[in-house]
C-alpha positions in Angstrom: -4.8 27.1 7.8 -8.3 25.7 9.1 -8.9 21.8 9.0 -10.6 20.6 5.8 -12.1 17.0 5.0 -10.2 14.7 3.1 -12.5 12.2 0.4 -9.9 9.5 0.3 -10.3 7.2 -2.8 -8.1 4.0 -2.2 -8.4 0.7 -1.2 -10.9 -1.8 0.7 -10.5 -0.4 4.1 -9.1 -2.7 6.5 -9.0 -5.5 4.0 -5.4 -5.2 3.6 -3.2 -2.8 5.2 -2.3 -0.7 2.5 0.5 2.3 2.3 -2.4 5.0 1.5 -3.9 3.6 5.2 -1.1 3.6 7.1 -0.1 7.2 5.5 -3.7 9.1 5.6 -4.7 7.5 9.7 -2.5 10.1 10.6 -4.3 12.6 9.3 -7.7 11.7 10.3 -7.6 13.6 13.7 -7.2 17.1 11.8 -8.7 16.0 8.9 -12.6 14.0 9.2 -12.5 11.7 6.4 -14.5 10.0 4.3 -13.0 7.0 2.7 -14.1 5.2 -0.6 -13.6 1.5 -0.7 -12.2 0.3 -4.0 -13.8 0.9 -7.0 -12.2 -1.9 -9.3 -9.0 -1.2 -11.3 -9.4 -4.7 -13.7 -12.4 -5.8 -15.8 -13.9 -8.7 -14.4 -13.9 -12.2 -14.8 -15.5 -15.3 -13.3 -12.4 -15.7 -10.9 -13.7 -13.0 -9.5 -17.3 -13.8 -8.8 -16.3 -14.7 -5.0 -15.0 -11.2 -4.5 -18.0 -9.2 -6.2 -20.5 -11.4 -4.1 -18.7 -10.3 -1.2 -18.7 -6.6 -1.9 -22.5 -7.1 -2.5 -23.0 -8.2 0.7 -20.7 -5.5 2.5 -22.8 -3.1 0.4 -26.5 -4.6 1.4 -25.5 -5.3 5.0 -27.9 -3.1 7.2 -26.1 0.2 8.6 -27.1 1.8 12.2 -25.0 5.3 11.3 -22.2 6.5 9.1 -19.5 7.0 11.4 -20.4 4.3 13.9 -20.7 1.7 11.8 -17.1 3.0 9.5 -15.1 2.5 13.1 -16.9 -0.3 13.5 -16.2 -2.1 10.4 -12.0 -0.7 10.5 -11.6 -2.3 14.3 -13.1 -5.3 12.7 -10.3 -5.6 10.3 -7.1 -5.1 12.7 -7.1 -1.4 12.1 -6.4 -0.9 16.1 -3.6 -2.8 15.9 -1.9 -0.3 13.5 -0.6 2.4 15.8 -2.1 2.6 19.4 -0.3 6.3 19.6 -2.7 7.0 16.5 -5.5 9.3 18.2 -8.1 8.4 15.8 -6.9 5.4 13.7 -10.6 5.0 11.7 -12.1 7.3 8.7 -15.4 9.3 9.9 -17.5 7.3 7.1 -16.4 4.4 5.0 -18.4 4.5 1.8 -19.0 1.2 0.3 -19.4 2.3 -3.7 -22.0 0.9 -5.4 -19.9 0.4 -8.9 -19.8 -1.7 -12.1 -15.8 -2.0 -13.1 -16.6 -1.4 -16.7 -14.9 2.1 -16.7 -14.1 2.4 -20.0 -18.0 2.1 -21.0 -19.0 5.3 -21.2 -22.8 4.6 -20.1 -21.0 2.3 -17.1 -18.5 5.4 -16.3 -21.4 8.2 -16.1 -23.9 5.7 -14.3 -21.2 5.0 -11.4 -20.3 8.7 -11.3 -23.7 9.2 -10.1 -23.9 6.3 -7.8 -20.1 7.6 -6.3 -21.3 11.0 -6.0 -24.4 10.7 -4.5 -23.3 8.4 -1.7 -20.2 11.0 -0.8 -21.5 13.8 -1.0 -24.7 12.0 1.2 -21.4 11.0 3.6 -20.0 14.4 3.8 -23.2 16.0 4.7 -24.4 13.4 7.2 -21.1 13.8 9.0 -21.7 17.6 8.9 -18.3 18.5 6.4 -17.6 21.3 4.1 -15.8 21.1 0.9 -13.1 18.3 0.6 -9.7 18.0 -0.9 -9.9 14.8 -2.4 -7.0 12.3 -2.7 -7.3 9.3 -5.2 -5.2 6.2 -5.5 -7.5 4.7 -8.5 -7.6 6.5 -11.9 -11.4 5.8 -12.0 -12.1 7.8 -9.6 -11.7 11.0 -12.6 -15.3 10.6 -13.3 -16.2 12.0 -10.2 -13.9 14.9 -10.0 -15.6 18.5 -10.2 -18.9 17.3 -9.0 -17.5 17.5 -5.1 -17.0 20.4 -5.0 -13.9 19.9 -4.0 -11.0 22.6 -2.7 -8.6 20.4 -4.7 -7.4 17.2 -6.0 -4.6 15.2 -5.4 -3.0 11.9 -7.2 -1.5 9.5 -4.9 0.3 7.2 -7.1 2.2 3.8 -6.0 2.5 1.9 -9.2 2.5 2.4 -13.2 -0.6 0.9 -14.3 0.6 0.3 -18.2 3.0 -2.6 -16.2 0.9 -4.0 -12.9 0.2 -7.6 -13.7 -3.1 -7.2 -12.0 -5.5 -4.8 -13.6 -6.6 -4.0 -17.0 -4.3 -1.4 -18.4 -6.5 -0.7 -21.7 -9.1 0.5 -19.4 -6.7 2.5 -16.5 -4.5 4.4 -19.1 -6.7 6.8 -20.5 -8.7 7.2 -17.6 -5.3 8.3 -15.5 -4.5 10.8 -18.0 -7.6 12.3 -17.5 -6.5 12.6 -14.0 -3.2 13.9 -14.8 -4.6 16.5 -16.8 -7.1 17.7 -13.9 -5.1 16.9 -10.9 -3.9 19.4 -8.5 -0.7 17.6 -7.8 0.4 14.1 -7.8 3.1 12.8 -4.9 4.6 9.4 -5.6 6.5 7.1 -4.3 9.1 6.0 -6.6 11.5 8.3 -8.4 10.3 6.5 -11.4 7.0 7.3 -11.2 7.7 11.1 -11.2 9.2 11.0 -14.2 6.2 8.7 -16.1 3.2 10.8 -13.9 4.0 14.1 -14.0 0.6 16.0 -14.2 -0.2 18.8 -16.6 0.4 21.6 -14.1 3.7 20.1 -13.6 3.6 20.0 -9.7 4.9 16.3 -8.5 6.3 15.7 -5.0 8.5 12.3 -4.3 7.2 10.8 -1.6 8.9 7.3 -0.2 6.9 4.4 1.4 7.5 4.6 5.3 6.6 2.2 8.3 5.0 1.3 11.3 8.0 1.3 13.6 6.8 0.4 16.8 4.5 -2.4 15.6 7.3 -4.3 13.6 10.0 -3.6 16.2 8.6 -4.5 19.5 9.7 -8.0 20.8 6.9 -10.6 19.6 7.6 -14.7 20.5 7.5 -16.9 17.6 5.0 -17.9 16.2 3.9 -21.9 17.1 3.6 -22.7 13.4 7.2 -22.1 12.1 8.9 -23.3 15.4 9.5 -26.9 14.6 10.8 -25.9 11.0 14.5 -26.3 11.0 17.0 -22.9 10.6 18.0 -21.0 8.9 14.8 -19.3 8.3 14.5 -17.2 5.1 11.5 -15.2 5.0 9.7 -12.9 2.4 6.4 -11.6 4.3 4.2 -9.8 1.1 2.1 -10.7 -1.8 3.0 -14.0 -3.2 2.7 -13.3 -7.0 4.0 -12.6 -10.4 6.5 -10.2 -9.1 8.7 -13.0 -7.4 11.8 -14.4 -9.1 11.1 -18.0 -8.4 14.7 -18.7 -9.7 15.8 -17.4 -6.6 13.5 -18.7 -4.5 14.5 -21.9 -5.8 17.9 -21.6 -5.6 18.2 -20.4 -2.2 15.7 -23.6 -1.2 18.6 -25.5 -2.5 21.8 -24.0 -1.2 20.2 -24.4 1.9 18.4 -28.0 1.8 18.7 -28.0 5.9 17.0 -24.9 6.2 13.4 -23.3 5.5 12.3 -20.7 3.0 9.2 -19.4 4.6 6.6 -17.6 2.7 3.8 -15.3 4.6 1.3 -14.0 2.4 -1.9 -14.2 0.4 -1.3 -16.2 -3.2 -2.2 -14.0 -6.1 -3.0 -14.8 -9.9 -0.6 -15.7 -11.9 1.6 -17.1 -9.4 4.1 -19.7 -10.8 5.2 -23.2 -9.6 6.6 -23.2 -6.4 7.6 -26.0 -4.3 10.4 -27.6 -3.0 10.5 -29.7 0.7 12.1 -27.0 2.8 9.7 -24.4 0.7 6.8 -23.5 3.5 3.8 -21.7 2.2 1.9 -20.2 5.0 -0.8 -18.3 3.4 -1.8 -15.2 4.7 -1.4 -14.0 8.2 -3.5 -11.0 10.2 -1.2 -7.9 10.4 -1.2 -7.4 13.7 0.3 -11.3 14.5 2.9 -10.4 10.8 5.6 -9.1 12.9 6.4 -12.1 14.7 6.9 -13.8 11.9 9.4 -11.1 10.5 11.2 -10.8 13.5 11.7 -14.7 13.4 13.4 -14.4 9.9 17.2 -15.4 10.2 17.0 -13.0 6.9 14.5 -11.0 5.2 14.5 -11.8 1.3 12.7 -9.3 -1.6 13.1 -11.8 -4.4 11.5 -9.5 -7.1 12.0 -10.1 -10.8 13.4 -7.0 -12.6 10.9 -5.5 -15.0 9.1 -2.7 -16.3 6.7 -2.7 -13.1 9.0 -3.4 -10.2 11.3 -0.9 -11.4 8.2 1.5 -10.4 8.2 0.0 -7.1 9.5 0.6 -3.5 9.2 -2.3 -1.9 6.9 -1.3 1.4 8.5 -4.8 3.1 12.3 -3.2 3.2 11.3 -0.7 5.6 9.1 -3.7 8.1 12.1 -6.0 7.7 14.5 -3.0 8.7 12.4 -2.2 11.8 12.4 -6.4 12.8 16.0 -5.5 12.7 16.8 -8.5 10.7 19.3 -8.5 7.5 17.5 -8.2 4.1 18.6 -8.9 0.8 17.0 -7.5 -1.8 17.0 -8.1 -5.9 18.3 -4.4 -7.0 15.9 -2.2 -8.1 16.0 1.9 -8.3 13.8 2.8 -5.2 15.9 0.0 -3.1 19.7 1.5 -3.6 18.8 4.6 -1.4 19.5 1.7 1.6 22.2 0.9 0.2 24.4 0.8 3.0 21.6 -1.0 5.4 20.8 -3.7 2.9 22.7 -6.3 0.5 21.4 -6.0 -3.0 22.0 -8.3 -5.5 22.0 -8.5 -9.2 21.3 -11.7 -10.2 20.6 -15.5 -8.9 24.2 -16.5 -8.3 24.7 -12.9 -6.1 21.4 -13.2 -4.0 22.8 -16.9 -3.0 25.8 -15.2 -2.1 24.5 -12.7 -0.1 22.8 -15.2 1.7 25.6 -17.5 2.8 27.7 -14.5 4.1 24.5 -13.3 6.3 24.7 -16.7 8.1 28.3 -16.5 9.3 29.0 -12.6 8.6 26.2 -10.5 11.0 28.0 -7.1 11.9 28.4 -5.6 15.5 25.3 -4.0 16.6 23.6 -4.6 13.1 20.4 -5.2 14.8 20.4 -1.6 16.1 22.0 -0.1 12.9 18.6 -1.3 10.9 16.0 -0.5 13.4 17.7 2.9 13.5 17.4 3.5 9.3 13.7 2.6 9.4 12.8 4.8 12.8 13.9 7.9 10.8 11.3 6.8 8.4 8.0 6.4 9.8 4.7 6.9 8.5 3.9 9.4 11.3 7.4 11.7 9.9 5.7 10.7 5.9 2.5 12.1 7.1 4.3 15.3 8.6 5.6 15.8 4.9 2.2 15.1 3.0 0.4 17.7 5.2 3.0 19.8 4.4 2.3 19.3 0.3 -1.2 19.4 0.8 -1.4 22.5 2.8 0.6 24.0 -0.2 -1.7 22.9 -2.9 -4.7 23.7 -0.9 -3.5 27.4 -0.4 -2.5 27.5 -4.1 -5.8 26.4 -5.4 -7.4 29.1 -2.8 -5.3 31.7 -4.3 -5.9 31.0 -7.5 -9.7 31.8 -6.8 -8.6 35.2 -5.2 -10.0 33.4 -1.8 -8.1 33.0 1.4 -7.7 29.8 4.0 
């Protein structure tokens, strides 16, 4: 099948290294890609003013060429550290969308669709690209579908928008219903999502999270900002927000008063009170140095609350912990059970604390190598090959239904 370009509606390229970025960068060499930065998942509030101003500055920044600028943008945000083995680690072009995130207002939606369509068509033409396949992880993109002469549309679904705490469900869910009605396939990262987000045509695929194995397994020096902390080091690397079970974190801090609870990641809205003398909130760290923190942990924890959102979450950090070779303790969630022979699964706060005590005295011989072998079998490169097969099947079916040939 001949290569075809991609138009991807994702999050902001390079700002946070997300699952879509990990996955799709493996396809850039064979599929020149127009990447559309985030178009908004919640009704704006006053607290969004700072980020909105940053976006305005990005949009208004002078550009010397679509392709050259996009690669420069990606590199400046640390993208090249993701995997040096990937031949092309940046999209052909990055579109900074000029949209108003009030997608549930029909007039605004029409204006956004016009602006996005114009920008994307311009990027495709400027790069000399033909009809694309659209891959979208965002329901508001439905306003553009059918306007790009696209071959097919794939909805890459990673969350249940009805319960994600940082979005506006009343705005997103009607848009998602339209997307499910029109998408040619859905690829979901959790089994629960494969039941909740079935498209009208029934073409649903399960593709769990992967891992940038080399990035997390290659040994690094202990970061200087934690080397002085008392051990054991019980660590979490990820978004510090409302998904965390603070009772678990405080119980671990109480159980190991002479140890250190190390939290690495950006702090999100809705985070409750989290404090103790031995809890160390380091804030966000660049992706290229994150493995040094993870490898230093004596145990990596995933202390998520069990709720309607986390029931549909496949934690990206689980495989990153395993690639680093460290023991893992996680809340009992549906998507972590597939790794039950490699991680410790805790049902409740007492069980979490008990597992932590056991880990400190009961490390199995060769445990590091066993854990890393599990991660090595679940790389983003392998996931990308699966996604490529799904995408080719979708394209072939779509072309065949039109009486065309690939």
